[in-house]
Kinemage of the C-alpha trace (Angstrom):
@kinemage 1
@onewidth
@group {chain A} dominant
@subgroup {mainchain}
@vectorlist {calphas} color= white
{ca met a 1} P -79.205 104.774 -16.885
{ca asp a 2} L -80.382 106.870 -13.962
{ca tyr a 3} L -76.901 107.664 -12.629
{ca leu a 4} L -73.226 106.863 -12.999
{ca thr a 5} L -72.412 106.109 -9.369
{ca phe a 6} L -69.163 106.241 -7.427
{ca val a 7} L -69.516 103.460 -4.865
{ca pro a 8} L -66.179 101.610 -4.968
{ca asp a 9} L -64.497 99.138 -2.657
{ca gly a 10} L -63.727 101.881 -0.167
{ca glu a 11} L -64.630 105.511 0.469
{ca pro a 12} L -64.792 107.473 -2.834
{ca thr a 13} L -63.573 110.764 -1.357
{ca leu a 14} L -60.222 109.121 -0.554
{ca asp a 15} L -59.535 109.357 -4.286
{ca ser a 16} L -57.511 112.527 -4.870
{ca arg a 17} L -58.818 112.650 -8.458
{ca leu a 18} L -62.513 112.180 -7.684
{ca gly a 19} L -63.397 115.675 -8.909
{ca gln a 20} L -61.446 115.140 -12.112
{ca ala a 21} L -63.211 111.832 -12.741
{ca ile a 22} L -66.639 113.408 -12.163
{ca cys a 23} L -65.900 116.188 -14.650
{ca gln a 24} L -64.619 113.743 -17.266
{ca leu a 25} L -67.790 111.646 -16.986
{ca lys a 26} L -69.982 114.687 -17.636
{ca val a 27} L -69.412 114.117 -21.367
{ca tyr a 28} L -71.869 111.191 -21.205
{ca lys a 29} L -74.728 113.527 -20.227
{ca thr a 30} L -75.777 111.133 -17.465
{ca pro a 31} L -76.227 112.387 -13.874
{ca ile a 32} L -73.347 111.587 -11.512
{ca ala a 33} L -73.950 110.180 -8.017
{ca val a 34} L -71.510 109.732 -5.137
{ca ile a 35} L -72.234 107.612 -2.062
{ca ser a 36} L -69.946 108.757 0.755
{ca asn a 37} L -69.520 107.953 4.439
{ca ala a 38} L -68.858 111.698 4.947
{ca ser a 39} L -65.632 111.096 6.883
{ca leu a 40} L -63.741 113.722 4.837
{ca ile a 41} L -66.619 116.139 4.173
{ca trp a 42} L -65.029 118.678 6.551
{ca arg a 43} L -62.303 119.289 3.952
{ca glu a 44} L -62.831 122.225 1.616
{ca asp a 45} L -61.389 120.366 -1.385
{ca val a 46} L -63.704 117.394 -0.823
{ca gln a 47} L -66.750 119.662 -0.600
{ca glu a 48} L -65.721 121.385 -3.814
{ca glu a 49} L -65.245 118.113 -5.705
{ca leu a 50} L -68.530 116.643 -4.470
{ca ser a 51} L -70.325 119.823 -5.557
{ca ala a 52} L -69.778 118.749 -9.177
{ca ala a 53} L -71.928 115.622 -8.647
{ca asp a 54} L -75.673 115.684 -9.312
{ca trp a 55} L -76.640 113.425 -6.396
{ca val a 56} L -74.716 112.965 -3.150
{ca ser a 57} L -75.490 110.625 -0.286
{ca leu a 58} L -73.865 111.311 3.106
{ca lys a 59} L -73.884 108.944 6.058
{ca ile a 60} L -75.228 109.998 9.457
{ca asp a 61} L -75.315 106.981 11.770
{ca ala a 62} L -74.956 108.845 15.045
{ca ala a 63} L -74.972 112.336 16.508
{ca thr a 64} L -72.897 111.598 19.609
{ca glu a 65} L -69.170 110.832 19.656
{ca arg a 66} L -69.381 107.691 21.791
{ca leu a 67} L -72.060 106.020 19.700
{ca trp a 68} L -70.387 107.060 16.444
{ca lys a 69} L -67.133 105.401 17.500
{ca arg a 70} L -69.000 102.267 18.549
{ca ile a 71} L -70.895 101.884 15.274
{ca asn a 72} L -68.530 103.282 12.633
{ca arg a 73} L -65.143 102.576 14.270
{ca pro a 74} L -63.544 105.643 12.616
{ca his a 75} L -59.869 106.424 12.226
{ca arg a 76} L -58.619 107.982 15.444
{ca ser a 77} L -57.764 111.266 13.671
{ca leu a 78} L -61.406 111.875 12.716
{ca lys a 79} L -63.711 113.986 14.878
{ca leu a 80} L -67.496 113.749 14.708
{ca pro a 81} L -68.176 117.476 15.366
{ca glu a 82} L -65.931 118.354 12.408
{ca ile a 83} L -67.764 115.888 10.185
{ca leu a 84} L -71.240 117.052 11.199
{ca asn a 85} L -70.199 120.674 10.737
{ca gly a 86} L -68.771 119.789 7.337
{ca ile a 87} L -72.039 118.128 6.337
{ca glu a 88} L -73.916 121.311 7.237
{ca gln a 89} L -71.455 123.471 5.301
{ca phe a 90} L -71.746 121.245 2.257
{ca ala a 91} L -75.552 121.216 2.444
{ca his a 92} L -75.628 125.022 2.361
{ca arg a 93} L -73.378 125.272 -0.701
{ca tyr a 94} L -74.647 122.264 -2.652
{ca ser a 95} L -77.319 122.780 -5.322
{ca gly a 96} L -77.814 119.131 -6.352
{ca asn a 97} L -79.819 116.310 -4.777
{ca leu a 98} L -78.541 115.708 -1.260
{ca val a 99} L -79.719 112.644 0.697
{ca thr a 100} L -78.626 110.986 3.924
{ca glu a 101} L -78.217 107.355 4.889
{ca thr a 102} L -78.518 106.022 8.423
{ca met a 103} L -77.652 102.395 9.140
{ca leu a 104} L -79.679 101.293 12.149
{ca val a 105} L -78.251 98.747 14.583
{ca ala a 106} L -80.594 97.239 17.165
{ca gly a 107} L -79.857 98.390 20.702
{ca tyr a 108} L -77.550 101.180 19.581
{ca asn a 109} L -78.770 103.997 17.337
{ca asp a 110} L -82.405 102.871 17.260
{ca glu a 111} L -83.020 103.950 20.864
{ca pro a 112} L -85.390 106.974 21.222
{ca glu a 113} L -82.785 109.383 22.631
{ca gln a 114} L -80.282 108.568 19.890
{ca val a 115} L -82.927 108.689 17.159
{ca glu a 116} L -84.019 112.152 18.240
{ca ala a 117} L -80.413 113.402 18.166
{ca ile a 118} L -79.921 111.974 14.667
{ca ala a 119} L -83.226 113.502 13.562
{ca arg a 120} L -82.194 116.966 14.789
{ca gln a 121} L -78.918 116.664 12.906
{ca ile a 122} L -80.712 115.618 9.710
{ca gly a 123} L -83.133 118.498 10.187
{ca arg a 124} L -80.236 120.972 10.091
{ca ile a 125} L -79.302 120.006 6.535
{ca arg a 126} L -82.776 119.260 5.111
{ca pro a 127} L -81.875 116.499 2.628
{ca lys a 128} L -84.240 115.563 -0.202
{ca thr a 129} L -84.703 112.175 1.490
{ca ala a 130} L -83.432 110.561 4.677
{ca tyr a 131} L -82.839 106.877 3.941
{ca leu a 132} L -82.948 104.363 6.781
{ca leu a 133} L -81.047 101.121 6.220
{ca val a 134} L -80.591 97.912 8.199
{ca pro a 135} L -77.772 95.338 8.008
{ca thr a 136} L -79.182 92.880 5.464
{ca arg a 137} L -75.791 91.202 4.859
{ca pro a 138} L -73.366 89.605 7.348
{ca pro a 139} L -71.869 92.419 9.454
{ca ala a 140} L -68.285 92.745 10.631
{ca glu a 141} L -69.263 91.990 14.236
{ca ala a 142} L -71.500 89.206 15.544
{ca tyr a 143} L -73.337 91.518 17.955
{ca val a 144} L -74.861 93.560 15.112
{ca arg a 145} L -78.592 92.883 14.674
{ca lys a 146} L -81.393 94.402 12.647
{ca pro a 147} L -84.064 96.422 14.476
{ca thr a 148} L -87.552 94.962 14.493
{ca leu a 149} L -89.947 96.218 11.835
{ca glu a 150} L -91.986 97.957 14.544
{ca arg a 151} L -88.893 99.779 15.838
{ca leu a 152} L -87.826 100.644 12.296
{ca arg a 153} L -91.169 102.269 11.593
{ca met a 154} L -90.977 104.179 14.873
{ca val a 155} L -87.572 105.546 13.894
{ca gly a 156} L -88.957 106.578 10.506
{ca arg a 157} L -91.878 108.445 12.062
{ca thr a 158} L -89.610 110.195 14.579
{ca ile a 159} L -87.118 111.414 11.978
{ca ala a 160} L -89.876 112.526 9.609
{ca ala a 161} L -91.550 114.529 12.388
{ca ile a 162} L -88.437 116.142 13.913
{ca ala a 163} L -86.370 116.681 10.752
{ca asp a 164} L -89.416 117.510 8.617
{ca val a 165} L -88.034 115.626 5.610
{ca pro a 166} L -89.243 112.616 3.594
{ca val a 167} L -88.030 109.301 5.023
{ca ser a 168} L -87.519 106.113 3.020
{ca ile a 169} L -86.983 102.769 4.749
{ca met a 170} L -84.644 100.443 2.832
{ca asp a 171} L -85.045 97.043 4.475
{ca gln a 172} L -85.442 94.829 1.414
{ca asp a 173} L -83.015 92.055 0.549
{ca glu a 174} L -81.126 92.088 -2.718
{ca asn a 175} L -82.427 90.003 -5.601
{ca ala a 176} L -80.667 88.530 -8.622
{ca glu a 177} L -81.985 91.314 -10.872
{ca asp a 178} L -80.141 93.871 -8.727
{ca phe a 179} L -76.831 92.641 -10.133
{ca phe a 180} L -75.334 93.409 -13.538
{ca phe a 181} L -72.497 91.413 -15.053
{ca gly a 182} L -70.483 91.523 -18.238
{ca gln a 183} L -69.269 88.614 -20.341
{ca asn a 184} L -67.210 86.975 -17.586
{ca val a 185} L -69.792 86.431 -14.883
{ca leu a 186} L -67.408 84.441 -12.680
{ca ile a 187} L -64.861 87.240 -12.415
{ca asp a 188} L -67.646 89.800 -11.959
{ca leu a 189} L -69.179 87.691 -9.186
{ca leu a 190} L -65.876 87.463 -7.346
{ca gln a 191} L -65.351 91.210 -7.683
{ca thr a 192} L -68.837 91.778 -6.280
{ca met a 193} L -68.159 89.418 -3.369
{ca ala a 194} L -64.963 91.327 -2.633
{ca val a 195} L -67.132 94.378 -1.879
{ca his a 196} L -69.985 92.660 -0.043
{ca pro a 197} L -71.331 89.141 0.570
{ca val a 198} L -73.891 87.615 -1.801
{ca arg a 199} L -76.731 85.344 -0.659
{ca glu a 200} L -76.585 81.687 -1.694
{ca asp a 201} L -79.926 81.722 -3.518
{ca val a 202} L -78.877 84.816 -5.494
{ca met a 203} L -75.555 83.178 -6.356
{ca arg a 204} L -77.239 80.054 -7.718
{ca ile a 205} L -79.697 82.068 -9.806
{ca leu a 206} L -76.909 84.180 -11.315
{ca ile a 207} L -74.782 81.128 -12.099
{ca thr a 208} L -77.698 79.274 -13.729
{ca glu a 209} L -78.959 82.261 -15.735
{ca arg a 210} L -75.501 82.874 -17.219
{ca gly a 211} L -75.058 79.250 -18.285
{ca leu a 212} L -72.339 78.268 -15.814
{ca asp a 213} L -72.165 74.784 -14.370
{ca pro a 214} L -73.680 74.919 -10.833
{ca ile a 215} L -70.715 72.890 -9.609
{ca val a 216} L -68.626 76.047 -9.961
{ca leu a 217} L -69.917 77.151 -6.551
{ca thr a 218} L -68.618 73.951 -4.957
{ca arg a 219} L -65.305 74.317 -6.780
{ca leu a 220} L -64.875 77.887 -5.558
{ca met a 221} L -65.505 76.720 -1.988
{ca glu a 222} L -63.145 73.741 -2.262
{ca gln a 223} L -60.340 75.943 -3.512
{ca lys a 224} L -61.098 78.493 -0.799
{ca leu a 225} L -61.617 81.261 -3.341
{ca ile a 226} L -64.815 82.139 -1.502
{ca leu a 227} L -65.868 81.749 2.121
{ca ser a 228} L -69.337 81.166 3.543
{ca ser a 229} L -71.092 82.485 6.630
{ca val a 230} L -74.610 82.349 8.039
{ca tyr a 231} L -76.503 85.505 8.938
{ca asp a 232} L -80.161 85.846 9.837
{ca gly a 233} L -80.701 82.169 9.014
{ca arg a 234} L -79.288 82.338 5.465
{ca thr a 235} L -75.955 81.477 3.871
{ca tyr a 236} L -73.806 84.189 2.295
{ca tyr a 237} L -70.622 83.987 0.263
{ca arg a 238} L -67.746 86.461 0.160
{ca lys a 239} L -64.458 86.485 -1.679
{ca asn a 240} L -61.445 85.205 0.206
{ca ile a 241} L -59.081 88.146 -0.176
{ca gln a 242} L -56.192 85.891 0.848
{ca ala a 243} L -56.804 83.543 -2.092
{ca asp a 244} L -54.034 82.888 -4.572
{ca gln a 245} L -54.718 84.639 -7.884
{ca ala a 246} L -53.341 81.618 -9.744
{ca arg a 247} L -56.149 79.436 -8.387
{ca leu a 248} L -58.707 81.978 -9.548
{ca leu a 249} L -57.268 81.979 -13.047
{ca ala a 250} L -57.342 78.169 -13.115
{ca val a 251} L -61.049 78.121 -12.275
{ca glu a 252} L -61.708 80.792 -14.898
{ca arg a 253} L -59.904 78.791 -17.603
{ca his a 254} L -61.849 75.668 -16.659
{ca glu a 255} L -65.207 77.448 -16.889
{ca asn a 256} L -64.310 79.050 -20.219
{ca gly a 257} L -63.189 75.744 -21.684
């Protein structure tokens, strides 16, 4: 393994025992990574707990309050200046591998003026790598679109030049080999879909490779355990969080004989 990574269904720094969990996992002698949206990085206790991790990713999607609220829709108690200041404070005290992630939304934070502001902010903390991401799965709002490849490359060049840090563009779709499941692939699939949607072609490959009957996908849809949506011309499935647990258990028993 490269890392043991905290990337749960939610923001990891909301866990009051994150630091304790990181320290307990150190016994496995495997580097610890935490992927955070940075919303609580202004807190001293959060900075201290994250300092125990070997690799930390912090999110910087905008450098202006108005755009940040539009893209990230933060809790009303959060303030962007506090968060950006907290990121800088953490960067100065942290001795591990610090990286940033920026999710680019066409027509919003991929415009030249906004990109330059983000680049200056990234330049203040000098991460090991500035990762640029695009929405490859169905977003929460229909207006969200991916930037063109040409625009994405322009953003990468701008940030690399202004921030003077390596930039990595992450615009590739997920493949079946990106997923890992235990003995009960059906339950693991549903847990994965509770966190983010899974493409139809990936779903069918995973089901076939693990020896499940392909009709299970139809059965899950019929019982409304999963819901489908179309994004960028492809079908995605996500778990229906309103589904009755009893129906899930019935499908599981059927698949396990």
